[in-house]
C-alpha positions in Angstrom: -52.7 -2.9 4.8 -49.9 -0.3 5.4 -46.8 -0.5 3.2 -43.9 -2.6 4.5 -40.4 -0.9 4.4 -37.5 -3.1 3.7 -34.2 -1.5 4.6 -31.0 -2.5 2.9 -27.6 -1.3 4.2 -25.2 -0.8 1.3 -21.9 -0.9 3.1 -19.5 -1.8 0.3 -17.4 1.2 -0.6 -17.0 0.0 -4.1 -20.8 -0.4 -4.7 -21.8 1.2 -8.0 -24.9 3.2 -7.4 -26.6 6.2 -9.1 -27.7 9.2 -7.2 -31.5 9.5 -6.7 -31.5 12.8 -4.7 -30.8 16.3 -6.0 -28.0 17.0 -3.5 -25.2 15.2 -1.8 -26.7 15.6 1.7 -29.6 13.3 0.9 -27.1 10.4 0.3 -29.8 8.8 -1.9 -28.9 5.9 -4.1 -30.7 3.6 -6.5 -30.6 0.1 -5.2 -32.9 -2.9 -5.2 -33.4 -5.5 -2.5 -33.1 -9.1 -3.6 -36.5 -10.6 -4.3 -38.2 -7.3 -5.2 -40.3 -7.0 -8.4 -39.6 -4.5 -11.2 -42.6 -2.5 -10.0 -41.1 -2.4 -6.4 -37.7 -1.4 -7.8 -39.2 1.7 -9.3 -40.3 2.9 -5.8 -36.9 3.3 -4.2 -36.4 6.2 -1.9 -33.5 7.2 0.4 -33.9 6.5 4.1 -31.5 7.6 6.9 -30.1 4.7 8.9 -27.3 5.6 11.2 -24.0 3.9 10.6 -22.1 2.1 13.3 -18.9 3.8 14.6 -16.2 3.8 12.0 -18.5 2.7 9.2 -19.6 4.5 6.1 -23.2 3.4 5.3 -25.8 4.4 2.8 -29.4 3.2 3.5 -32.3 2.9 1.1 -35.9 1.8 1.7 -38.0 -0.1 -0.8 -41.8 -0.1 -0.9 -43.0 -3.7 -0.8 -46.3 -4.9 -2.2 -49.0 -3.4 0.0 -50.9 -6.7 -0.3 -48.0 -8.9 0.8 -48.0 -10.5 4.2 -45.5 -9.0 6.7 -43.9 -12.4 7.2 -42.9 -12.6 3.5 -40.9 -9.4 3.6 -37.2 -9.8 2.8 -34.9 -9.6 5.8 -32.2 -7.0 6.1 -29.2 -7.9 4.0 -25.7 -6.7 5.2 -23.0 -6.3 2.6 -19.4 -6.4 4.1 -17.8 -3.0 4.1 -14.7 -2.5 1.9 -12.5 -0.1 3.9 -9.8 1.8 2.1 -6.5 2.0 4.1 -5.7 5.3 5.7 -2.4 6.2 4.2 0.2 8.6 5.6 0.8 12.0 4.0 4.6 12.0 3.2 7.3 9.6 2.1 11.1 9.6 1.7 13.0 7.1 -0.6 16.6 6.1 -0.2 18.2 3.6 -2.5 21.0 2.6 -4.9 21.2 2.3 -8.7 17.9 0.4 -9.0 16.1 3.2 -7.3 18.0 5.8 -9.3 17.0 4.2 -12.6 13.3 4.1 -11.5 13.2 7.7 -10.1 10.4 8.9 -12.4 8.3 5.8 -11.9 8.7 5.9 -8.2 7.7 9.6 -8.0 4.6 8.9 -10.1 3.7 5.9 -7.9 4.1 7.8 -4.6 2.1 10.7 -5.9 -0.5 8.3 -7.1 -1.0 7.2 -3.5 -1.4 10.9 -2.5 1.9 10.9 -0.7 4.2 14.0 -0.7 7.7 12.9 -1.7 9.7 15.0 0.8 13.0 13.2 0.2 14.6 11.2 -2.6 18.2 10.1 -2.6 19.5 7.3 -4.8 23.0 6.7 -6.1 25.0 4.1 -8.1 27.2 1.7 -6.1 25.7 2.9 -2.8 26.1 0.6 0.2 24.1 0.7 3.4 26.7 2.0 5.9 30.1 2.0 4.4 31.1 4.6 1.8 32.1 3.1 -1.5 34.4 5.0 -3.9 33.9 8.1 -1.8 30.2 8.0 -2.4 27.8 8.8 0.5 26.4 5.7 2.1 22.7 5.1 2.7 22.9 6.3 6.3 24.4 9.6 5.1 21.5 10.0 2.7 19.0 9.4 5.5 20.7 11.9 7.8 20.6 14.6 5.1 16.9 14.1 4.5 16.2 14.2 8.2 18.4 17.4 8.6 16.4 19.1 5.8 13.6 19.4 8.3 10.6 17.9 6.3 9.7 14.8 8.3 8.6 11.8 6.3 6.0 9.5 7.8 7.1 6.6 5.7 10.7 5.7 4.7 11.1 3.4 1.7 14.6 1.9 1.8 16.0 -0.1 -1.1 19.6 -0.8 -0.1 21.8 -3.9 0.4 22.4 -5.0 -3.2 26.0 -3.6 -3.2 26.6 -5.1 0.3 26.2 -8.7 -0.9 29.5 -10.5 -0.7 31.1 -7.9 1.5 30.7 -9.8 4.8 32.1 -13.0 6.1 28.6 -14.0 7.3 25.1 -12.8 7.2 25.5 -11.5 10.7 27.5 -8.5 9.3 24.8 -7.8 6.8 22.2 -7.8 9.6 24.3 -5.4 11.7 24.4 -2.9 8.8 20.6 -3.2 8.4 20.2 -2.5 12.1 22.4 0.6 11.7 20.3 1.9 8.9 17.1 1.5 10.9 18.7 3.5 13.8 19.1 6.4 11.5 15.4 6.5 10.5 13.3 8.4 13.0 11.7 6.1 15.5 8.2 7.3 14.9 8.3 6.7 11.1 7.2 3.6 9.2 9.9 1.7 7.3 9.2 -0.2 4.1 12.3 -2.0 2.9 12.6 -3.6 -0.5 14.5 -6.9 -0.5 17.1 -8.0 -2.9 17.6 -9.9 -6.1 20.9 -10.8 -7.9 20.6 -13.6 -10.4 24.1 -14.9 -10.1 24.1 -14.8 -6.3 20.7 -16.1 -5.6 21.7 -18.3 -2.6 23.6 -15.5 -0.9 20.8 -13.1 -1.6 18.2 -15.4 -0.2 20.2 -15.7 3.0 20.6 -11.9 3.2 16.8 -11.5 2.7 16.1 -13.8 5.5 18.3 -11.8 7.8 16.7 -8.6 6.5 13.2 -9.8 7.4 14.3 -10.8 10.8 15.9 -7.5 11.6 13.3 -5.3 10.1 10.6 -7.4 11.6 11.9 -6.6 15.1 11.2 -2.9 14.6 7.8 -1.5 15.4 5.8 -0.4 12.3 8.1 -1.8 9.6 7.8 -4.3 6.7 9.8 -5.9 3.9 8.6 -5.8 0.3 9.3 -9.0 -1.8 11.3 -8.0 -4.8 13.2 -11.3 -4.9 10.2 -13.1 -6.3 10.1 -10.8 -9.3 13.7 -11.4 -10.3 13.0 -14.3 -12.6 10.0 -12.7 -14.3 10.4 -12.2 -18.0 11.5 -8.8 -19.1 12.0 -7.3 -15.7 15.8 -7.6 -15.2 18.5 -6.8 -17.7 21.2 -9.2 -18.9 23.4 -8.5 -15.9 20.9 -10.1 -13.6 20.5 -7.1 -11.3 19.4 -3.9 -13.0 16.0 -3.0 -14.3 14.5 -2.9 -17.7 11.8 -0.4 -18.6 9.2 -2.9 -17.5 11.3 -3.6 -14.4 11.5 0.1 -13.4 7.7 0.2 -13.5 7.3 -3.0 -11.5 9.9 -1.8 -9.0 8.0 1.4 -8.3 4.7 -0.5 -8.1 6.3 -2.9 -5.6 7.1 0.0 -3.3 3.6 1.5 -3.6 2.0 -1.9 -3.1 4.1 -2.5 0.0 3.0 0.8 1.5 -0.7 0.0 0.8 -0.4 -3.5 2.1 1.3 -2.4 5.4 -1.4 0.2 6.1 -4.2 -2.2 5.2 -3.3 -4.6 8.1 
């Protein structure tokens, strides 16, 4: 009886396989179909099976027992594909003292994603729209980066902490968020990190709600949840706002995770 070929599509991008061909063009892997015997597993050979559009597939064929009945052959088994998100190529970051303190960690995190950091501007006491103590506001920093001529595909904004308590209502806070978004190029993605202040948790929670509403109305934008990390041990210094060494790392990771999550949708 002729040998029966059982084809197994290995679609999982994270599948750990060992090459069984002398060159990359053969796309050979060592894999064993469920139910095969050790003797069958030794007779694995690569076989070309075209992938569906947009999929990355590696196919192998396993020689079954020549004496086995055709009806006992294992069916094709499909493994769900794990697709890595397609990330942009460049990013700009604008923030206040939290971002400034975590500058090195943020740069490392962005480059870890393969992003070119084309703009970084962070400053203590920075507010979103209004200048404080003659310091440039967030919108001024955005304008400077845009004027520099290196367009960023993603803008990470970490502003608003120094604006808490500056408005009679959350409406004023939302108006300034809207102004900031208008300064970011329309075709760019916005990832905004929300706020945490231990001693103003109620006001911050209200501001974060407004922030999500305003940012959510913009195409291609998202808010990163930093508020939930505020109570984590060892993240925030005794003033209830600024970052410890651990906090700086976590803050940078939150930005990077926010980008990945947004482009994984």
